[in-house]
N, C-alpha and C positions, 0 to 999 in steps of 0.2 A: 800221202795222208797230210792233211793240214794240222800240224801239231799245235799251231796257234789257237785254232778254234777249241780244241780239247782243253788246252791250258787255260784259256779265257773262261770257258764254261766251268771248269773245276774251281778257279779262283772266285768266280761269281757265286757258285754253290757254297763254297766255304764261308764267304762273307755274308750271304743272304739267307742261308737255310735256317729254319726253325722247326722244332718238332711238332708241327701242326699240318693239317691238310693243306694242300696246294703249295706249301713252302718247304717241305722236307727236302733233304739233300738230293735224292735221286731225281725228283721233279725239277729241281733247279739245275742239276748237272746235265740233264738231257734237254733242258730248255723247253719243258712242256708248258703249253698254254691250256688251262683248264677252265671250261665254261659249263653252265647249266641251263637247261630249259625247264623252268618250273611248271609250265603247263603240260608238257609231254613227259615230264619226269625222266630226263635223260642227262647224261654227263658226257661232254665232248672233250677229248684230249687231242690237241694239235701237236704232232710230233715232227719237229724240224729234222732236216737231214744233214748229217755231216759224216765224212768217211771214217772218223774215229769210232763210229757206232757199227761199222760193217763187219761182216764175217770174212774169212779168207777168200771167199768166192766173189766178193765185191758188192754184195747186197746187204741190206739192213739185217743185223744179227737177230735171230729168233728170240733171244733172251731180252733184247731191247724192246722188241715188239710185244712180248709177253708182259713186260713191266708196264708199258703204256696201257695195254688192255686191262691188266689187273687194277691199275690206278683208276681207269674210267669206271670200273665197276665198284671199287672200294669207296671212291669219292661219291658215287651215286648213292650208296647205302648211307654214308655219313650225312649227306645233304637231305635226303628224304625220309630216312628212318632213324638210324643211329649207328654208331660205330659197330663194325662187325669184323670177323676174321675169316680168311679164306680157308674153307675145309677141303676143297677140291677145285681144280681148274684144268680144263682141257682146251688146247689151242690147235686149230687146224690152219696150216700155212698153205695158201692157195696159189700165190705167185710171188716172185721176188719184188722187193721194194727198193727202188733206186732214186727216190726223192722224198720230199715231205709227204706225210700221210696224216690221216685223221681217224680216230676211233670214237665210236659212240657207244656208251654203256646204257643198257636199259634193263628194266625188270622183266623177268619171265613169270615169276610167282613170288608173292610176298606172304610168308608165313609168320606166325608169332615169334618163332625163334630161328627158323631156317628160311633163307631167302635164296632164290635162284635168279641169276642174271646172265646177260649175254652182252658181248662187245663185238662190234663189226668194224674192221679196219679197212679203209679205202685209200687208194693212191690219189695223186693230183687229178687224174682223169676220171675219178669216181668209180674205178674198178675195184671190186671186192678182192682183198689180198689175204685176209685172215679173219677167222671167226673163233671166238672164245666163249665158252660157257663156264660158269662157276657156281659153286654152292657155298653159301656163307652162313655163319652162325652169328646172330646178333649178340653183342655183349650186354650184360645186364645194365639197366639204366642206373646211373649214379644217383644215390639218394642224398639229399642235402639237408 
């Protein structure tokens, strides 16, 4: 394991994190690159690979995968609707991830209070590695 990468990412996260979308601690610690497609209404999260994120079998840990997928869907809501909270999330792991990956969050159905989303994670070769679906509750709009 390259402890230097983990230490460097931790130090960067400590110095740069803010309690806001795209810059919160876990996004900084895992080195996530978050982007949006305003036309397609999608949120893409690029997940770099480092062995400090692996499970004991040597592939990317399922918890790290779930974090990236949850972020792709939560940031999607925040960008195109408003802030919401995860009510339920299901992740299916289809193949091990041994390098950088990318997940794309999209809407399945937008309700007034409840929203359904999906995130699909692919490896560098474009092969589908995980699929996640989630149910979200939109938080009330702040009144100013």
